[in-house]
N, C-alpha and C positions, 0 to 999 in steps of 0.2 A: 607537646609530645605526648605527655602524660595524659592528657584529656582525651587525645585521639585513642591512646590503649584502652583507656577507661570504657570509652563509648563502645569500641569494638568489642570488649569483653561482655558488656552490658547487652550489646546486640546479638551476641552468641548465645547468651543465656535465654534471651527471650524466644529464640527460634530453636531451642533445645526441644529434640523430639521426646514425646511422652512415651513411647514405645520404641525399644532398640532391640536388635537381636542379643546383644550383650546383657542387657538388662532382663531379659527374658530368660536365659540361660541361667543367670544368678538367682532368679526367682525359683526356677525349677529345682535348684539345688538346695534352697533354703527355706520354703515354705511347705506346710503341710496340705494346703489346698491345691487343686489342679489348675495349672497355668495353661492358658491358651498358646498354641504355637504361634510363632512371630508372624508367619506367612498368613495365618487365619485371622490375625487380630484386626477388629473393626477399627480400632484406632491407630492402626499402623499409617504414618504420613502425617498425624497430627502433631502440633507442637505443644507444649505444656501450656502455653498461653491460650491455646485454642481450645484445650481441655477445661481451663479454669474459666472460660466464658460459658461453659455448660453449668457451673457450679455458683453457689452463692458464697461470697467471700465473709460474710457474717451474718449471723442471726442477732439483730440488735436486741436489747433488753425491751420487752414488751411491757407496757405501762398499766394495762388494766389487768387485774388478777382474774386468771380462770379457775374455776373451782378444781381442786385436785381430786381425781377419783380415788377411793378408798381401796385398798389392797385386799384381795380374797385369797386367803391361805390354802383354801381347799381347792386347789387347781388341778386339772388333768396333766398328765406329762406331755401330752401332745395334742395340739389343736391347729387345724389348718382348713381354712375356709376355701372352698371350691364350688362348682356347680354353676348354676344359671347366674347367680347375682354377682359373681365375680367376674369383672369385664377384662378384655383382652389388654396384653401389653402395649404401650403406645411409645411413640418416638417424639421428643421434644426438638430433636433436630440440633442445630447450632445456635441454640437461643437458651439463655439461663433462666428458663420458665419451669424448673422442677417443682418450685414451691407452688405453682399453679396447677400442675398435674396432680401432685400430692392430693390437694384438697379437693379438686374437681372429682378425681377418681375414687377417693374414699367416700365422697358424699355420695356419688352413684351407686356404688356397692352397697352401702349402708341403707341407703333410701329404699333400693329394690328389697333387701332383706326385712328392713322394719316396717315397711308399707305392704309388702306382697306385690307391688307393681313395678317392673321394670321400665324406667324412662330412659333406658339406653345411655350412651355416653353423654356427659355434660361438657361443656365448654371451658376448656382452661384459656381460650382466647379471652372470653369476657374478663377473666382476672387479670390476663396480661394487658388488656388495652383499657379496661374500665376501673379496676382497682387502684385509687390513687395512693393508696399506702405502699404499693410496690413500685418497682422501677421497671417493669416490663421485662425485657430480655436481660437486664443487669441485676436481677434478683428481686426478692421479695420476701415477706415473713409469712409463712404458713398460718399462724394463728391470727393474724389480721386479716388474711384471706378469707379465713372462716368467719371472721367478724363480718365481712363483706357479703358472705352467702346468707348470714343471718339477717343483717340488715335489709338486703335487697329481697327477701323472701325465696331464696333458692338461686339457680343458675340456669340459664337457657341451654338447650341439648346443643350437642355438637354440630347437627345439621342446620341448626338457626345461625351459629356463628362459627364457622369452622376454623380450626386451628392453621396458622400461618407461619409460624416460626419466626415472627416478628412482631414488633409493636406497631400495630395498625390503629387508625382513629377508632375510639370508642364510638360505636353506633347505638341506636335504640330500636332498630326494627330488623326483624328475621327476612330472609329472603322469601318468605310467602306473605310478607306484609303486617305480621303480627309484630306489635309492640314488644319489647323485652318484658315490660311489667306484665303482659298477658301471658308471655311465652315461658316465664320460669317456672321450673318444677323443683321438687325435692326441698321444701320450705323447712330448714333446720331451725329448731325451736330451742335447742339447749346443746351445751358443749362442755367438755372436761379436758383437763390436762392429764397426760399418761407418762409420769417420769418414775424412775426405778424399775427394775426388772419385774417385780411382782404386781406392781400396777399396770405395767404395759400388758402383762398376761391377762389380768383382770379385764383391761378394756377390751381386748381381743376375744373375750368371751362373747360379745355381742356383734362383731363383725371386724373387718379392718380398721387400721388407724393410721394416721399420718404421722411419719417419724423422721427425724433429721439426725445427721452424723457427720463426722469429720471424715474428710476422703483422703486416702494415701494414693500416690501415684500408682503403687501396684494394683488398685482397683481396675485400672485399664486392661490389666492381663488377666482378669479373673475368668474361669471357665466353669469350675464346680467345686464341690467341697464346702467346708466352713470356713469362711473367710475372716481373718483377723488383719486389723490394721498394723502397718509397719513403721509408722511415726513419720513418712515422708508426706506431710500435711500439704496440700494444695488447695483446700477450700472446704465448703461444706455442701451437702445435699440433702434434699427431701424427697421422700419415697412412701409407698404404702407398704405396711407390713400386713400379712394376711394370715399369719400364724406363726407358730413356734413349735419346737420339740426339744425334749431333754436327751435325746439319743442321736448319737453317741456323746455329745455333750450340748449344753443349752444352746439354741441359737434361733434366731429369728428366720422366717421364710418372708422375703421381701419381693416386691414387684417394682422393678425399675422402669425408668421411661426413657430408655436407651435403644428401644427396638427389640425385636426377637433373636437377632444375630449376636447379641451380646449375652455372656454369662450362660445360664441354663434355660434357654429360650427366654431370655429377658428377666429371668428370676435370680435371686441372690440367696444364699443361706449365710448369715452372718453371727459369729459368736455373740452371745448376750451382752457381754460387758466390754466389747471392743469399740473402738471409733467413737466412745462418747453417746452411742445411741440411745442409751437409757436415761440422758442427762438433759436433753435440749428441750425445755418447756415450750420454747417459742415455736417448735415444730411438732412436738408430740401431742397432738391435740386430735380430739375426735368430735364428730356429732353424735349426741347421745339419743335424740328423739326429731321426729318429723310430724 
């Protein structure tokens, strides 16, 4: 009888809703950032386990040391990248591929900025399907994904290997018949780690960076404002930071990969020292030259 009761409780927990009307109302009374209405929440109907499947449950320790960028203390109070080289918000779907999007999109943005030539969107699917250091839709390590980009001499474009929101077999040919070796663009030749607030800001002086952070359940309810974690940890996430501002308090401007109907048209403002966003060396990496 006790076993039956335990299994019933465990099953109920696994199917707990990530978003509820009661939790939404609670957040509206207790947080400083704007909470999306329950009826408008894109995660309404999702269970916590389904949300966890979007995330990385751990950033394992990275064996190879990547050089740490040096902090510049003469920094502007605000820096936000935009215009032509900053590509659009994308949607990873129900696949834990945030690590692949963070690297592919950071490389695409920086490649355009540092070479003066926009290669368009690069393929996160190549990383999901072909980077053997990752586990496809079950997560991966951004720093090792960047190593893959360096080793392979770039990534193919999205049009060559479109995103499937699942791990499909790794191929070596584009739809137009070119081999991946002949189709890869944006050859990254150097990279650095960007941890601590000042170092992250310094890395952002040259373009967007990949960053990782701990995810609280409340993030599913974000609409606008400067977000701070509340401790209800459910996993880790990798995204692209495109800037920062000191006003009204220090925060990062982050492009997420959950589509444009989440947050501020797919963007998030996150306080500088919340969610351990300034600590994850395995995720806070950047390509510095092409």
